[in-house]
PDB file of N, CA, C and O in Angstrom:
ATOM      1  N   UNK A   1      92.757  96.445 104.825  1.00  0.00           N
ATOM      2  CA  UNK A   1      93.325  97.718 105.567  1.00  0.00           C
ATOM      3  C   UNK A   1      92.667  97.639 106.856  1.00  0.00           C
ATOM      4  O   UNK A   1      91.445  97.518 106.936  1.00  0.00           O
ATOM      5  N   UNK A   2      93.480  97.707 107.938  1.00  0.00           N
ATOM      6  CA  UNK A   2      93.047  97.781 109.074  1.00  0.00           C
ATOM      7  C   UNK A   2      93.717  98.991 109.906  1.00  0.00           C
ATOM      8  O   UNK A   2      94.918  99.245 109.814  1.00  0.00           O
ATOM      9  N   UNK A   3      92.903  99.652 110.656  1.00  0.00           N
ATOM     10  CA  UNK A   3      93.437 100.841 111.484  1.00  0.00           C
ATOM     11  C   UNK A   3      94.255 101.846 110.651  1.00  0.00           C
ATOM     12  O   UNK A   3      95.237 102.458 111.070  1.00  0.00           O
ATOM     13  N   UNK A   4      93.622 101.955 109.183  1.00  0.00           N
ATOM     14  CA  UNK A   4      94.248 102.812 108.296  1.00  0.00           C
ATOM     15  C   UNK A   4      95.813 102.462 107.947  1.00  0.00           C
ATOM     16  O   UNK A   4      96.661 103.276 107.580  1.00  0.00           O
ATOM     17  N   UNK A   5      95.972 101.196 108.130  1.00  0.00           N
ATOM     18  CA  UNK A   5      97.305 100.677 107.662  1.00  0.00           C
ATOM     19  C   UNK A   5      97.117  99.323 106.947  1.00  0.00           C
ATOM     20  O   UNK A   5      96.294  98.484 107.316  1.00  0.00           O
ATOM     21  N   UNK A   6      97.981  99.174 105.851  1.00  0.00           N
ATOM     22  CA  UNK A   6      97.732  97.902 105.045  1.00  0.00           C
ATOM     23  C   UNK A   6      97.874  96.685 105.813  1.00  0.00           C
ATOM     24  O   UNK A   6      98.665  96.713 106.756  1.00  0.00           O
ATOM     25  N   UNK A   7      97.272  95.679 105.580  1.00  0.00           N
ATOM     26  CA  UNK A   7      97.377  94.474 106.323  1.00  0.00           C
ATOM     27  C   UNK A   7      98.647  93.714 105.733  1.00  0.00           C
ATOM     28  O   UNK A   7      98.998  93.838 104.559  1.00  0.00           O
ATOM     29  N   UNK A   8      99.251  92.973 106.599  1.00  0.00           N
ATOM     30  CA  UNK A   8     100.445  92.258 106.440  1.00  0.00           C
ATOM     31  C   UNK A   8     100.114  90.968 105.576  1.00  0.00           C
ATOM     32  O   UNK A   8     100.007  89.860 106.101  1.00  0.00           O
ATOM     33  N   UNK A   9      99.986  91.149 104.450  1.00  0.00           N
ATOM     34  CA  UNK A   9      99.701  89.822 103.585  1.00  0.00           C
ATOM     35  C   UNK A   9     100.450  89.959 102.269  1.00  0.00           C
ATOM     36  O   UNK A   9     100.546  91.063 101.734  1.00  0.00           O
ATOM     37  N   UNK A  10     100.993  88.842 101.722  1.00  0.00           N
ATOM     38  CA  UNK A  10     101.007  87.529 102.468  1.00  0.00           C
ATOM     39  C   UNK A  10     101.874  87.538 103.571  1.00  0.00           C
ATOM     40  O   UNK A  10     102.763  88.381 103.700  1.00  0.00           O
ATOM     41  N   UNK A  11     101.624  86.514 104.482  1.00  0.00           N
ATOM     42  CA  UNK A  11     102.313  86.495 105.795  1.00  0.00           C
ATOM     43  C   UNK A  11     103.527  85.645 105.802  1.00  0.00           C
ATOM     44  O   UNK A  11     104.446  85.780 106.610  1.00  0.00           O
ATOM     45  N   UNK A  12     103.479  84.753 104.848  1.00  0.00           N
ATOM     46  CA  UNK A  12     104.708  83.790 104.847  1.00  0.00           C
ATOM     47  C   UNK A  12     104.356  82.671 105.957  1.00  0.00           C
ATOM     48  O   UNK A  12     103.217  82.396 106.333  1.00  0.00           O
ATOM     49  N   UNK A  13     105.394  82.161 106.349  1.00  0.00           N
ATOM     50  CA  UNK A  13     105.228  80.893 107.419  1.00  0.00           C
ATOM     51  C   UNK A  13     106.153  81.368 108.867  1.00  0.00           C
ATOM     52  O   UNK A  13     106.819  80.555 109.509  1.00  0.00           O
ATOM     53  N   UNK A  14     106.062  82.554 109.151  1.00  0.00           N
ATOM     54  CA  UNK A  14     106.640  83.021 110.245  1.00  0.00           C
ATOM     55  C   UNK A  14     105.500  83.771 111.166  1.00  0.00           C
ATOM     56  O   UNK A  14     104.350  84.003 110.792  1.00  0.00           O
ATOM     57  N   UNK A  15     105.973  84.051 112.248  1.00  0.00           N
ATOM     58  CA  UNK A  15     105.250  84.799 113.251  1.00  0.00           C
ATOM     59  C   UNK A  15     104.108  84.047 113.592  1.00  0.00           C
ATOM     60  O   UNK A  15     103.924  82.968 113.028  1.00  0.00           O
ATOM     61  N   UNK A  16     103.175  84.540 114.586  1.00  0.00           N
ATOM     62  CA  UNK A  16     101.897  83.934 114.999  1.00  0.00           C
ATOM     63  C   UNK A  16     100.997  83.254 113.934  1.00  0.00           C
ATOM     64  O   UNK A  16     100.462  82.150 114.035  1.00  0.00           O
ATOM     65  N   UNK A  17     100.933  84.099 112.920  1.00  0.00           N
ATOM     66  CA  UNK A  17     100.106  83.653 111.613  1.00  0.00           C
ATOM     67  C   UNK A  17     100.631  82.369 111.156  1.00  0.00           C
ATOM     68  O   UNK A  17      99.944  81.349 111.219  1.00  0.00           O
ATOM     69  N   UNK A  18     101.891  82.380 110.671  1.00  0.00           N
ATOM     70  CA  UNK A  18     102.478  81.335 110.205  1.00  0.00           C
ATOM     71  C   UNK A  18     102.544  79.948 111.100  1.00  0.00           C
ATOM     72  O   UNK A  18     102.473  78.813 110.628  1.00  0.00           O
ATOM     73  N   UNK A  19     102.692  80.279 112.463  1.00  0.00           N
ATOM     74  CA  UNK A  19     102.734  79.296 113.355  1.00  0.00           C
ATOM     75  C   UNK A  19     101.315  78.473 113.393  1.00  0.00           C
ATOM     76  O   UNK A  19     101.255  77.252 113.248  1.00  0.00           O
ATOM     77  N   UNK A  20     100.215  79.300 113.604  1.00  0.00           N
ATOM     78  CA  UNK A  20      98.767  78.701 113.412  1.00  0.00           C
ATOM     79  C   UNK A  20      98.565  78.061 112.182  1.00  0.00           C
ATOM     80  O   UNK A  20      98.117  76.915 112.136  1.00  0.00           O
ATOM     81  N   UNK A  21      98.869  78.730 111.138  1.00  0.00           N
ATOM     82  CA  UNK A  21      98.686  78.102 109.755  1.00  0.00           C
ATOM     83  C   UNK A  21      99.301  76.726 109.686  1.00  0.00           C
ATOM     84  O   UNK A  21      98.679  75.789 109.187  1.00  0.00           O
ATOM     85  N   UNK A  22     100.509  76.597 110.179  1.00  0.00           N
ATOM     86  CA  UNK A  22     101.307  75.216 109.979  1.00  0.00           C
ATOM     87  C   UNK A  22     100.815  74.194 111.030  1.00  0.00           C
ATOM     88  O   UNK A  22     100.884  72.990 110.780  1.00  0.00           O
ATOM     89  N   UNK A  23     100.328  74.645 112.185  1.00  0.00           N
ATOM     90  CA  UNK A  23      99.929  73.670 113.379  1.00  0.00           C
ATOM     91  C   UNK A  23      98.419  73.212 112.991  1.00  0.00           C
ATOM     92  O   UNK A  23      97.968  72.094 113.241  1.00  0.00           O
ATOM     93  N   UNK A  24      97.651  74.345 112.285  1.00  0.00           N
ATOM     94  CA  UNK A  24      96.199  74.041 112.133  1.00  0.00           C
ATOM     95  C   UNK A  24      95.432  74.233 113.321  1.00  0.00           C
ATOM     96  O   UNK A  24      94.254  73.877 113.332  1.00  0.00           O
ATOM     97  N   UNK A  25      95.997  74.790 114.388  1.00  0.00           N
ATOM     98  CA  UNK A  25      95.525  75.195 115.730  1.00  0.00           C
ATOM     99  C   UNK A  25      95.380  76.673 115.978  1.00  0.00           C
ATOM    100  O   UNK A  25      96.215  77.439 115.496  1.00  0.00           O
ATOM    101  N   UNK A  26      94.422  77.102 116.664  1.00  0.00           N
ATOM    102  CA  UNK A  26      94.109  78.591 117.164  1.00  0.00           C
ATOM    103  C   UNK A  26      95.431  78.819 118.029  1.00  0.00           C
ATOM    104  O   UNK A  26      96.017  77.953 118.680  1.00  0.00           O
ATOM    105  N   UNK A  27      95.778  80.157 117.902  1.00  0.00           N
ATOM    106  CA  UNK A  27      97.014  80.445 118.802  1.00  0.00           C
ATOM    107  C   UNK A  27      96.593  81.892 119.554  1.00  0.00           C
ATOM    108  O   UNK A  27      96.156  82.901 119.001  1.00  0.00           O
ATOM    109  N   UNK A  28      96.794  81.736 120.629  1.00  0.00           N
ATOM    110  CA  UNK A  28      96.670  83.012 121.660  1.00  0.00           C
ATOM    111  C   UNK A  28      98.041  83.507 121.939  1.00  0.00           C
ATOM    112  O   UNK A  28      98.895  82.712 122.331  1.00  0.00           O
ATOM    113  N   UNK A  29      98.338  84.874 121.750  1.00  0.00           N
ATOM    114  CA  UNK A  29      99.511  85.304 122.228  1.00  0.00           C
ATOM    115  C   UNK A  29      99.144  86.401 123.119  1.00  0.00           C
ATOM    116  O   UNK A  29      98.727  87.496 122.741  1.00  0.00           O
ATOM    117  N   UNK A  30      99.357  85.971 124.535  1.00  0.00           N
ATOM    118  CA  UNK A  30      98.947  86.990 125.503  1.00  0.00           C
ATOM    119  C   UNK A  30      99.958  88.307 125.364  1.00  0.00           C
ATOM    120  O   UNK A  30      99.465  89.425 125.511  1.00  0.00           O
ATOM    121  N   UNK A  31     101.322  88.168 125.090  1.00  0.00           N
ATOM    122  CA  UNK A  31     102.114  89.245 125.062  1.00  0.00           C
ATOM    123  C   UNK A  31     102.955  89.007 123.900  1.00  0.00           C
ATOM    124  O   UNK A  31     103.716  88.040 123.922  1.00  0.00           O
ATOM    125  N   UNK A  32     102.907  89.804 122.848  1.00  0.00           N
ATOM    126  CA  UNK A  32     103.738  89.457 121.603  1.00  0.00           C
ATOM    127  C   UNK A  32     105.106  89.730 121.799  1.00  0.00           C
ATOM    128  O   UNK A  32     105.887  89.450 120.890  1.00  0.00           O
ATOM    129  N   UNK A  33     105.508  90.224 122.824  1.00  0.00           N
ATOM    130  CA  UNK A  33     107.063  90.285 123.110  1.00  0.00           C
ATOM    131  C   UNK A  33     107.611  89.002 123.428  1.00  0.00           C
ATOM    132  O   UNK A  33     108.820  88.773 123.401  1.00  0.00           O
ATOM    133  N   UNK A  34     106.619  88.055 123.768  1.00  0.00           N
ATOM    134  CA  UNK A  34     107.011  86.672 123.927  1.00  0.00           C
ATOM    135  C   UNK A  34     107.500  86.023 122.828  1.00  0.00           C
ATOM    136  O   UNK A  34     108.362  85.159 122.991  1.00  0.00           O
ATOM    137  N   UNK A  35     107.096  86.293 121.738  1.00  0.00           N
ATOM    138  CA  UNK A  35     107.639  85.851 120.317  1.00  0.00           C
ATOM    139  C   UNK A  35     108.925  86.217 119.931  1.00  0.00           C
ATOM    140  O   UNK A  35     109.464  85.569 119.034  1.00  0.00           O
ATOM    141  N   UNK A  36     109.529  87.182 120.477  1.00  0.00           N
ATOM    142  CA  UNK A  36     110.798  87.695 120.160  1.00  0.00           C
ATOM    143  C   UNK A  36     110.936  88.125 118.835  1.00  0.00           C
ATOM    144  O   UNK A  36     110.162  88.901 118.274  1.00  0.00           O
ATOM    145  N   UNK A  37     112.124  87.511 118.244  1.00  0.00           N
ATOM    146  CA  UNK A  37     112.411  87.782 116.829  1.00  0.00           C
ATOM    147  C   UNK A  37     111.322  87.353 115.818  1.00  0.00           C
ATOM    148  O   UNK A  37     111.151  87.913 114.735  1.00  0.00           O
ATOM    149  N   UNK A  38     110.613  86.321 116.271  1.00  0.00           N
ATOM    150  CA  UNK A  38     109.593  85.667 115.380  1.00  0.00           C
ATOM    151  C   UNK A  38     108.201  86.381 115.410  1.00  0.00           C
ATOM    152  O   UNK A  38     107.193  85.848 114.945  1.00  0.00           O
ATOM    153  N   UNK A  39     108.211  87.680 116.015  1.00  0.00           N
ATOM    154  CA  UNK A  39     107.004  88.447 115.919  1.00  0.00           C
ATOM    155  C   UNK A  39     106.992  89.373 114.620  1.00  0.00           C
ATOM    156  O   UNK A  39     107.924  90.114 114.306  1.00  0.00           O
ATOM    157  N   UNK A  40     105.801  89.223 113.910  1.00  0.00           N
ATOM    158  CA  UNK A  40     105.828  90.081 112.795  1.00  0.00           C
ATOM    159  C   UNK A  40     104.739  91.251 113.044  1.00  0.00           C
ATOM    160  O   UNK A  40     103.542  90.999 113.180  1.00  0.00           O
ATOM    161  N   UNK A  41     105.276  92.555 113.090  1.00  0.00           N
ATOM    162  CA  UNK A  41     104.543  93.671 113.682  1.00  0.00           C
ATOM    163  C   UNK A  41     103.886  94.432 112.529  1.00  0.00           C
ATOM    164  O   UNK A  41     104.560  95.099 111.744  1.00  0.00           O
ATOM    165  N   UNK A  42     102.529  94.316 112.441  1.00  0.00           N
ATOM    166  CA  UNK A  42     101.734  95.223 111.346  1.00  0.00           C
ATOM    167  C   UNK A  42     101.687  96.441 112.106  1.00  0.00           C
ATOM    168  O   UNK A  42     101.742  97.447 111.399  1.00  0.00           O
ATOM    169  N   UNK A  43     101.595  96.654 113.419  1.00  0.00           N
ATOM    170  CA  UNK A  43     101.499  97.951 114.105  1.00  0.00           C
ATOM    171  C   UNK A  43     102.117  98.032 115.281  1.00  0.00           C
ATOM    172  O   UNK A  43     101.638  97.265 116.116  1.00  0.00           O
ATOM    173  N   UNK A  44     103.079  98.734 115.679  1.00  0.00           N
ATOM    174  CA  UNK A  44     104.146  98.661 116.737  1.00  0.00           C
ATOM    175  C   UNK A  44     103.231  98.824 118.197  1.00  0.00           C
ATOM    176  O   UNK A  44     103.676  98.521 119.304  1.00  0.00           O
ATOM    177  N   UNK A  45     102.006  99.312 117.969  1.00  0.00           N
ATOM    178  CA  UNK A  45     101.220  99.374 119.414  1.00  0.00           C
ATOM    179  C   UNK A  45     100.555  98.080 119.794  1.00  0.00           C
ATOM    180  O   UNK A  45     100.069  97.934 120.915  1.00  0.00           O
ATOM    181  N   UNK A  46     100.525  97.100 118.841  1.00  0.00           N
ATOM    182  CA  UNK A  46      99.899  95.889 119.201  1.00  0.00           C
ATOM    183  C   UNK A  46     100.683  95.039 120.376  1.00  0.00           C
ATOM    184  O   UNK A  46     101.882  94.770 120.316  1.00  0.00           O
ATOM    185  N   UNK A  47      99.842  94.676 121.411  1.00  0.00           N
ATOM    186  CA  UNK A  47     100.425  93.895 122.645  1.00  0.00           C
ATOM    187  C   UNK A  47      99.922  92.541 122.715  1.00  0.00           C
ATOM    188  O   UNK A  47     100.505  91.783 123.491  1.00  0.00           O
ATOM    189  N   UNK A  48      98.956  92.105 122.053  1.00  0.00           N
ATOM    190  CA  UNK A  48      98.654  90.770 122.048  1.00  0.00           C
ATOM    191  C   UNK A  48      97.840  90.165 120.697  1.00  0.00           C
ATOM    192  O   UNK A  48      97.487  91.006 119.870  1.00  0.00           O
ATOM    193  N   UNK A  49      97.591  89.046 120.488  1.00  0.00           N
ATOM    194  CA  UNK A  49      97.102  88.566 119.268  1.00  0.00           C
ATOM    195  C   UNK A  49      96.256  87.281 119.287  1.00  0.00           C
ATOM    196  O   UNK A  49      96.576  86.406 120.091  1.00  0.00           O
ATOM    197  N   UNK A  50      95.402  87.126 118.624  1.00  0.00           N
ATOM    198  CA  UNK A  50      94.759  85.761 118.499  1.00  0.00           C
ATOM    199  C   UNK A  50      94.731  85.472 116.907  1.00  0.00           C
ATOM    200  O   UNK A  50      94.575  86.358 116.066  1.00  0.00           O
ATOM    201  N   UNK A  51      94.903  84.130 116.627  1.00  0.00           N
ATOM    202  CA  UNK A  51      95.076  83.753 115.180  1.00  0.00           C
ATOM    203  C   UNK A  51      94.010  82.387 115.119  1.00  0.00           C
ATOM    204  O   UNK A  51      94.081  81.569 116.037  1.00  0.00           O
ATOM    205  N   UNK A  52      93.190  82.215 114.187  1.00  0.00           N
ATOM    206  CA  UNK A  52      92.205  81.212 114.054  1.00  0.00           C
ATOM    207  C   UNK A  52      92.528  80.805 112.556  1.00  0.00           C
ATOM    208  O   UNK A  52      92.416  81.588 111.612  1.00  0.00           O
ATOM    209  N   UNK A  53      92.943  79.488 112.450  1.00  0.00           N
ATOM    210  CA  UNK A  53      93.092  78.934 111.005  1.00  0.00           C
ATOM    211  C   UNK A  53      91.563  78.838 110.206  1.00  0.00           C
ATOM    212  O   UNK A  53      90.484  78.830 110.799  1.00  0.00           O
ATOM    213  N   UNK A  54      91.690  78.790 109.175  1.00  0.00           N
ATOM    214  CA  UNK A  54      90.475  78.738 108.300  1.00  0.00           C
ATOM    215  C   UNK A  54      90.646  77.461 107.565  1.00  0.00           C
ATOM    216  O   UNK A  54      91.706  77.332 106.953  1.00  0.00           O
ATOM    217  N   UNK A  55      89.747  76.459 107.519  1.00  0.00           N
ATOM    218  CA  UNK A  55      89.818  75.396 106.845  1.00  0.00           C
ATOM    219  C   UNK A  55      88.780  74.914 105.697  1.00  0.00           C
ATOM    220  O   UNK A  55      87.618  75.309 105.800  1.00  0.00           O
ATOM    221  N   UNK A  56      89.108  74.147 104.696  1.00  0.00           N
ATOM    222  CA  UNK A  56      88.123  73.687 103.836  1.00  0.00           C
ATOM    223  C   UNK A  56      88.579  72.305 103.439  1.00  0.00           C
ATOM    224  O   UNK A  56      89.697  72.123 102.956  1.00  0.00           O
ATOM    225  N   UNK A  57      87.636  71.243 103.662  1.00  0.00           N
ATOM    226  CA  UNK A  57      87.969  70.001 103.522  1.00  0.00           C
ATOM    227  C   UNK A  57      89.215  69.436 104.257  1.00  0.00           C
ATOM    228  O   UNK A  57      89.956  68.594 103.749  1.00  0.00           O
ATOM    229  N   UNK A  58      89.373  69.929 105.405  1.00  0.00           N
ATOM    230  CA  UNK A  58      90.336  69.424 106.334  1.00  0.00           C
ATOM    231  C   UNK A  58      91.702  70.258 106.091  1.00  0.00           C
ATOM    232  O   UNK A  58      92.607  70.116 106.913  1.00  0.00           O
ATOM    233  N   UNK A  59      91.862  71.046 105.087  1.00  0.00           N
ATOM    234  CA  UNK A  59      93.105  71.907 104.686  1.00  0.00           C
ATOM    235  C   UNK A  59      93.045  73.284 105.120  1.00  0.00           C
ATOM    236  O   UNK A  59      92.125  74.029 104.784  1.00  0.00           O
ATOM    237  N   UNK A  60      93.836  73.577 105.728  1.00  0.00           N
ATOM    238  CA  UNK A  60      94.073  75.187 106.118  1.00  0.00           C
ATOM    239  C   UNK A  60      94.372  75.969 104.856  1.00  0.00           C
ATOM    240  O   UNK A  60      95.287  75.661 104.092  1.00  0.00           O
ATOM    241  N   UNK A  61      93.612  76.923 104.687  1.00  0.00           N
ATOM    242  CA  UNK A  61      93.841  77.730 103.455  1.00  0.00           C
ATOM    243  C   UNK A  61      94.118  79.240 103.842  1.00  0.00           C
ATOM    244  O   UNK A  61      94.475  80.021 102.960  1.00  0.00           O
ATOM    245  N   UNK A  62      93.961  79.650 105.124  1.00  0.00           N
ATOM    246  CA  UNK A  62      94.218  80.938 105.597  1.00  0.00           C
ATOM    247  C   UNK A  62      93.981  81.076 107.050  1.00  0.00           C
ATOM    248  O   UNK A  62      93.576  80.117 107.707  1.00  0.00           O
ATOM    249  N   UNK A  63      94.227  82.273 107.597  1.00  0.00           N
ATOM    250  CA  UNK A  63      93.910  82.455 108.961  1.00  0.00           C
ATOM    251  C   UNK A  63      93.212  83.831 109.100  1.00  0.00           C
ATOM    252  O   UNK A  63      93.342  84.723 108.262  1.00  0.00           O
ATOM    253  N   UNK A  64      92.461  83.935 110.223  1.00  0.00           N
ATOM    254  CA  UNK A  64      91.861  85.338 110.944  1.00  0.00           C
ATOM    255  C   UNK A  64      92.993  85.520 111.897  1.00  0.00           C
ATOM    256  O   UNK A  64      93.419  84.692 112.702  1.00  0.00           O
ATOM    257  N   UNK A  65      93.429  86.778 111.674  1.00  0.00           N
ATOM    258  CA  UNK A  65      94.302  87.327 112.837  1.00  0.00           C
ATOM    259  C   UNK A  65      93.890  88.605 113.449  1.00  0.00           C
ATOM    260  O   UNK A  65      93.840  89.596 112.720  1.00  0.00           O
ATOM    261  N   UNK A  66      93.578  88.707 114.740  1.00  0.00           N
ATOM    262  CA  UNK A  66      93.290  89.826 115.375  1.00  0.00           C
ATOM    263  C   UNK A  66      94.237  90.475 116.399  1.00  0.00           C
ATOM    264  O   UNK A  66      94.780  89.735 117.219  1.00  0.00           O
ATOM    265  N   UNK A  67      94.461  91.697 116.417  1.00  0.00           N
ATOM    266  CA  UNK A  67      95.572  92.179 117.277  1.00  0.00           C
ATOM    267  C   UNK A  67      94.772  93.174 118.217  1.00  0.00           C
ATOM    268  O   UNK A  67      93.683  93.660 117.914  1.00  0.00           O
ATOM    269  N   UNK A  68      95.490  93.426 119.458  1.00  0.00           N
ATOM    270  CA  UNK A  68      94.901  94.352 120.409  1.00  0.00           C
ATOM    271  C   UNK A  68      96.151  95.249 121.048  1.00  0.00           C
ATOM    272  O   UNK A  68      97.297  94.814 121.154  1.00  0.00           O
ATOM    273  N   UNK A  69      95.793  96.362 121.387  1.00  0.00           N
ATOM    274  CA  UNK A  69      96.829  97.249 121.953  1.00  0.00           C
ATOM    275  C   UNK A  69      96.969  96.839 123.338  1.00  0.00           C
ATOM    276  O   UNK A  69      97.782  97.454 124.028  1.00  0.00           O
ATOM    277  N   UNK A  70      96.261  95.842 123.871  1.00  0.00           N
ATOM    278  CA  UNK A  70      96.185  95.512 125.284  1.00  0.00           C
ATOM    279  C   UNK A  70      96.878  94.132 125.450  1.00  0.00           C
ATOM    280  O   UNK A  70      96.676  93.243 124.622  1.00  0.00           O
ATOM    281  N   UNK A  71      97.729  93.945 126.564  1.00  0.00           N
ATOM    282  CA  UNK A  71      98.362  92.784 126.963  1.00  0.00           C
ATOM    283  C   UNK A  71      97.212  91.773 127.336  1.00  0.00           C
ATOM    284  O   UNK A  71      96.267  92.216 127.988  1.00  0.00           O
ATOM    285  N   UNK A  72      97.224  90.543 126.997  1.00  0.00           N
ATOM    286  CA  UNK A  72      96.092  89.724 127.341  1.00  0.00           C
ATOM    287  C   UNK A  72      94.791  89.861 127.027  1.00  0.00           C
ATOM    288  O   UNK A  72      93.881  89.342 127.674  1.00  0.00           O
ATOM    289  N   UNK A  73      94.634  90.601 125.971  1.00  0.00           N
ATOM    290  CA  UNK A  73      93.242  90.884 125.542  1.00  0.00           C
ATOM    291  C   UNK A  73      92.393  89.596 125.105  1.00  0.00           C
ATOM    292  O   UNK A  73      91.165  89.673 125.106  1.00  0.00           O
ATOM    293  N   UNK A  74      93.036  88.423 124.735  1.00  0.00           N
ATOM    294  CA  UNK A  74      92.367  87.408 124.194  1.00  0.00           C
ATOM    295  C   UNK A  74      92.333  86.291 124.950  1.00  0.00           C
ATOM    296  O   UNK A  74      93.311  86.146 125.684  1.00  0.00           O
ATOM    297  N   UNK A  75      91.360  85.318 124.997  1.00  0.00           N
ATOM    298  CA  UNK A  75      91.260  84.057 125.825  1.00  0.00           C
ATOM    299  C   UNK A  75      90.578  83.039 125.039  1.00  0.00           C
ATOM    300  O   UNK A  75      90.266  83.285 123.873  1.00  0.00           O
ATOM    301  N   UNK A  76      90.299  81.825 125.621  1.00  0.00           N
ATOM    302  CA  UNK A  76      89.632  80.722 124.843  1.00  0.00           C
ATOM    303  C   UNK A  76      88.170  81.005 124.452  1.00  0.00           C
ATOM    304  O   UNK A  76      87.650  80.372 123.534  1.00  0.00           O
ATOM    305  N   UNK A  77      87.531  81.908 125.110  1.00  0.00           N
ATOM    306  CA  UNK A  77      86.141  82.327 124.748  1.00  0.00           C
ATOM    307  C   UNK A  77      86.089  83.182 123.409  1.00  0.00           C
ATOM    308  O   UNK A  77      85.166  83.194 122.595  1.00  0.00           O
ATOM    309  N   UNK A  78      87.242  83.872 123.360  1.00  0.00           N
ATOM    310  CA  UNK A  78      87.307  84.701 121.972  1.00  0.00           C
ATOM    311  C   UNK A  78      87.548  83.686 120.913  1.00  0.00           C
ATOM    312  O   UNK A  78      86.830  83.717 119.914  1.00  0.00           O
ATOM    313  N   UNK A  79      88.617  82.663 121.041  1.00  0.00           N
ATOM    314  CA  UNK A  79      88.637  81.570 120.049  1.00  0.00           C
ATOM    315  C   UNK A  79      87.412  80.912 119.684  1.00  0.00           C
ATOM    316  O   UNK A  79      87.056  80.913 118.506  1.00  0.00           O
ATOM    317  N   UNK A  80      86.675  80.304 120.651  1.00  0.00           N
ATOM    318  CA  UNK A  80      85.412  79.884 120.379  1.00  0.00           C
ATOM    319  C   UNK A  80      84.392  80.654 119.646  1.00  0.00           C
ATOM    320  O   UNK A  80      83.697  80.135 118.772  1.00  0.00           O
ATOM    321  N   UNK A  81      84.291  81.971 120.019  1.00  0.00           N
ATOM    322  CA  UNK A  81      83.319  82.909 119.390  1.00  0.00           C
ATOM    323  C   UNK A  81      83.891  83.232 117.760  1.00  0.00           C
ATOM    324  O   UNK A  81      83.116  83.265 116.804  1.00  0.00           O
ATOM    325  N   UNK A  82      85.221  83.435 117.652  1.00  0.00           N
ATOM    326  CA  UNK A  82      85.684  83.697 116.336  1.00  0.00           C
ATOM    327  C   UNK A  82      85.425  82.550 115.574  1.00  0.00           C
ATOM    328  O   UNK A  82      84.921  82.731 114.466  1.00  0.00           O
ATOM    329  N   UNK A  83      85.703  81.243 115.993  1.00  0.00           N
ATOM    330  CA  UNK A  83      85.603  80.001 115.321  1.00  0.00           C
ATOM    331  C   UNK A  83      84.244  79.986 114.810  1.00  0.00           C
ATOM    332  O   UNK A  83      84.045  79.740 113.620  1.00  0.00           O
ATOM    333  N   UNK A  84      83.186  80.257 115.706  1.00  0.00           N
ATOM    334  CA  UNK A  84      81.733  80.172 115.318  1.00  0.00           C
ATOM    335  C   UNK A  84      81.601  81.229 114.386  1.00  0.00           C
ATOM    336  O   UNK A  84      80.975  80.838 113.401  1.00  0.00           O
ATOM    337  N   UNK A  85      81.923  82.341 114.314  1.00  0.00           N
ATOM    338  CA  UNK A  85      81.622  83.315 113.372  1.00  0.00           C
ATOM    339  C   UNK A  85      82.235  83.013 111.985  1.00  0.00           C
ATOM    340  O   UNK A  85      81.683  83.398 110.955  1.00  0.00           O
ATOM    341  N   UNK A  86      83.299  82.369 111.986  1.00  0.00           N
ATOM    342  CA  UNK A  86      84.066  81.869 110.776  1.00  0.00           C
ATOM    343  C   UNK A  86      83.143  80.710 110.104  1.00  0.00           C
ATOM    344  O   UNK A  86      82.909  80.672 108.896  1.00  0.00           O
ATOM    345  N   UNK A  87      82.675  79.814 111.007  1.00  0.00           N
ATOM    346  CA  UNK A  87      81.790  78.704 110.501  1.00  0.00           C
ATOM    347  C   UNK A  87      80.534  79.332 110.065  1.00  0.00           C
ATOM    348  O   UNK A  87      80.092  78.853 109.020  1.00  0.00           O
ATOM    349  N   UNK A  88      79.828  80.300 110.603  1.00  0.00           N
ATOM    350  CA  UNK A  88      78.611  80.985 110.169  1.00  0.00           C
ATOM    351  C   UNK A  88      78.739  81.702 108.839  1.00  0.00           C
ATOM    352  O   UNK A  88      77.814  81.798 108.033  1.00  0.00           O
ATOM    353  N   UNK A  89      79.976  82.206 108.670  1.00  0.00           N
ATOM    354  CA  UNK A  89      80.401  83.003 107.455  1.00  0.00           C
ATOM    355  C   UNK A  89      80.861  82.045 106.302  1.00  0.00           C
ATOM    356  O   UNK A  89      81.152  82.506 105.198  1.00  0.00           O
ATOM    357  N   UNK A  90      80.913  80.924 106.532  1.00  0.00           N
ATOM    358  CA  UNK A  90      81.309  79.852 105.491  1.00  0.00           C
ATOM    359  C   UNK A  90      82.791  79.816 105.244  1.00  0.00           C
ATOM    360  O   UNK A  90      83.247  79.305 104.221  1.00  0.00           O
ATOM    361  N   UNK A  91      83.635  80.417 106.284  1.00  0.00           N
ATOM    362  CA  UNK A  91      85.084  80.506 105.800  1.00  0.00           C
ATOM    363  C   UNK A  91      85.963  79.447 106.574  1.00  0.00           C
ATOM    364  O   UNK A  91      87.193  79.428 106.534  1.00  0.00           O
ATOM    365  N   UNK A  92      85.238  78.642 107.225  1.00  0.00           N
ATOM    366  CA  UNK A  92      86.025  77.502 107.785  1.00  0.00           C
ATOM    367  C   UNK A  92      84.744  76.341 108.132  1.00  0.00           C
ATOM    368  O   UNK A  92      83.543  76.574 108.267  1.00  0.00           O
ATOM    369  N   UNK A  93      85.507  74.969 108.224  1.00  0.00           N
ATOM    370  CA  UNK A  93      84.375  73.942 108.504  1.00  0.00           C
ATOM    371  C   UNK A  93      84.904  73.216 109.798  1.00  0.00           C
ATOM    372  O   UNK A  93      84.242  72.317 110.315  1.00  0.00           O
TER     373      UNK A  93
END
């Protein structure tokens, strides 16, 4: 549960989460409107998103997805920090 709303899980292989899961690469979405019909909205107020794949033994098993009400809220420093946090928590290698 996030922001008093149920999380969008399972996500399937569409949207930003599906794209990051399939590519195995972090994804920064500066403005979710850029995704068009491929955007999966958990909260209509969300404006930007960052998705970090979680791996074990080289295989992606899930993603960490953060959303913001602000356009352009995430950048490469967020990807580095979130990846480091996932490593420290034992959720990715």
